[in-house]
C-alpha positions as CSV (number, residue, x, y, z in Angstrom):
1,M,-41.6,113.3,-51.1
2,G,-43.9,110.6,-49.9
3,T,-47.3,112.2,-50.3
4,G,-47.8,111.1,-53.9
5,Q,-48.8,114.6,-54.8
6,R,-46.1,116.9,-56.0
7,Q,-46.1,120.2,-54.2
8,F,-44.5,123.4,-55.4
9,I,-43.4,126.2,-53.1
10,D,-43.8,129.6,-54.7
11,W,-40.7,130.6,-52.7
12,F,-41.0,134.4,-52.8
13,G,-44.8,134.5,-53.2
14,D,-44.5,136.4,-56.5
15,G,-44.4,133.6,-59.0
16,S,-40.7,134.0,-59.9
17,V,-39.3,130.8,-58.4
18,A,-41.1,127.5,-57.7
19,V,-39.3,125.0,-55.6
20,V,-39.9,121.2,-55.4
21,D,-38.3,120.1,-52.1
22,L,-37.1,116.5,-52.5
23,A,-36.5,116.0,-48.8
24,L,-34.9,112.7,-48.1
25,A,-33.6,112.9,-44.5
26,C,-32.2,115.2,-41.8
27,C,-31.6,118.3,-43.9
28,A,-35.3,118.4,-44.7
29,V,-35.7,120.2,-41.4
30,E,-33.3,122.9,-42.6
31,T,-35.0,123.4,-46.0
32,E,-38.4,123.6,-44.3
33,F,-37.0,126.2,-41.9
34,A,-35.7,128.3,-44.8
35,V,-39.1,128.7,-46.4
36,P,-40.0,132.4,-46.1
37,E,-43.3,133.6,-44.6
38,Q,-44.6,134.9,-47.9
39,A,-44.1,131.6,-49.7
40,R,-47.2,129.8,-51.0
41,R,-47.6,126.0,-51.4
42,L,-49.3,125.1,-54.7
43,L,-50.2,122.0,-56.7
44,T,-49.0,123.6,-59.9
45,P,-46.2,126.0,-60.4
46,P,-47.0,129.6,-61.3
47,Q,-46.8,130.3,-65.0
48,G,-43.4,131.5,-66.0
49,A,-41.8,130.5,-62.7
50,R,-38.2,129.2,-62.7
51,L,-38.5,125.6,-61.5
52,V,-35.9,124.5,-58.9
53,A,-35.4,121.1,-57.5
54,V,-33.8,121.0,-54.0
55,V,-32.5,117.6,-53.0
56,S,-31.6,117.3,-49.3
57,G,-30.6,114.3,-47.1
58,T,-29.1,110.9,-47.7
59,L,-29.7,109.5,-51.2
60,T,-29.7,105.8,-51.1
61,D,-29.3,103.6,-54.2
62,A,-32.8,102.3,-53.6
63,L,-34.2,105.8,-53.9
64,S,-31.9,107.1,-56.7
65,G,-34.2,106.0,-59.5
66,I,-37.2,107.7,-58.0
67,V,-35.3,110.9,-57.4
68,K,-33.9,111.0,-60.9
69,E,-37.3,110.3,-62.4
70,E,-38.9,113.1,-60.3
71,I,-36.2,115.6,-61.4
72,D,-36.4,114.5,-65.0
73,N,-40.2,114.8,-65.0
74,L,-40.1,118.1,-63.3
75,E,-37.9,119.5,-66.1
76,A,-36.3,121.7,-63.4
77,S,-34.2,124.5,-64.8
78,F,-32.1,124.5,-61.7
79,V,-31.0,121.7,-59.3
80,V,-29.6,122.4,-55.8
81,S,-27.8,119.7,-53.8
82,F,-28.4,120.8,-50.1
83,G,-26.2,119.3,-47.4
84,A,-23.2,117.0,-47.2
85,C,-25.3,113.9,-47.8
86,A,-26.9,115.2,-51.0
87,C,-23.6,116.6,-52.2
88,A,-21.3,113.6,-51.6
89,G,-22.9,111.0,-49.4
90,G,-22.1,112.8,-46.1
91,P,-20.9,110.7,-43.2
92,Y,-22.4,107.7,-45.0
93,W,-20.2,108.1,-48.1
94,D,-18.6,104.7,-47.6
95,A,-21.9,102.7,-47.1
96,P,-22.5,100.4,-50.1
97,S,-26.1,101.5,-50.3
98,V,-25.5,105.2,-50.4
99,T,-25.3,107.2,-53.7
100,K,-22.3,109.4,-53.5
101,G,-24.2,112.6,-54.4
102,V,-27.1,113.8,-56.5
103,D,-24.7,114.6,-59.3
104,Q,-24.3,110.8,-59.9
105,L,-27.9,111.0,-61.3
106,V,-28.5,114.5,-62.7
107,A,-26.6,117.7,-63.4
108,V,-26.4,119.9,-60.3
109,D,-26.3,123.7,-60.6
110,R,-25.4,124.6,-57.0
111,Y,-23.9,122.6,-54.1
112,I,-24.6,123.9,-50.6
113,A,-22.3,122.1,-48.2
114,G,-22.7,121.6,-44.5
115,C,-24.1,119.1,-42.0
116,P,-26.5,120.8,-41.9
117,P,-26.0,123.9,-44.0
118,P,-27.6,127.1,-42.7
119,P,-31.1,127.8,-44.2
120,S,-29.8,131.3,-45.2
121,A,-27.5,129.5,-47.7
122,L,-30.5,128.1,-49.5
123,N,-32.3,131.5,-49.5
124,A,-29.1,133.1,-51.0
125,V,-29.0,130.6,-53.9
126,L,-32.7,131.0,-54.6
127,E,-32.3,134.8,-54.6
128,E,-29.5,134.3,-57.2
129,V,-31.9,132.1,-59.3
130,R,-34.6,134.8,-59.0
131,G,-32.2,137.3,-60.5
């Protein structure tokens, strides 16, 4: 998220699903591991692709406005909360600076629980989005 340049991942390499990975902390390793070999990294999404925002890692109150703005500007048609921290604050749920889940900011379409969840769970959800 910190590069300043939004990157889309053409997840299946066929233009059907474009993912923006909002990787905030630990689970970013799992989402990166989930990316299939045929995926392509692009600066613009393929025309007609279903846009998916995947939020992973601990969401702090300090970052919440940036994450919300990124998802709102993306106009994602599907939002995935990946990992215990993104779903509900994880082991840091009681910290005063932690947002208690992405759904406190935006509507979430799928929750993938776990600490960390298996990369295959993300692939299964994206296959579902692909149809």
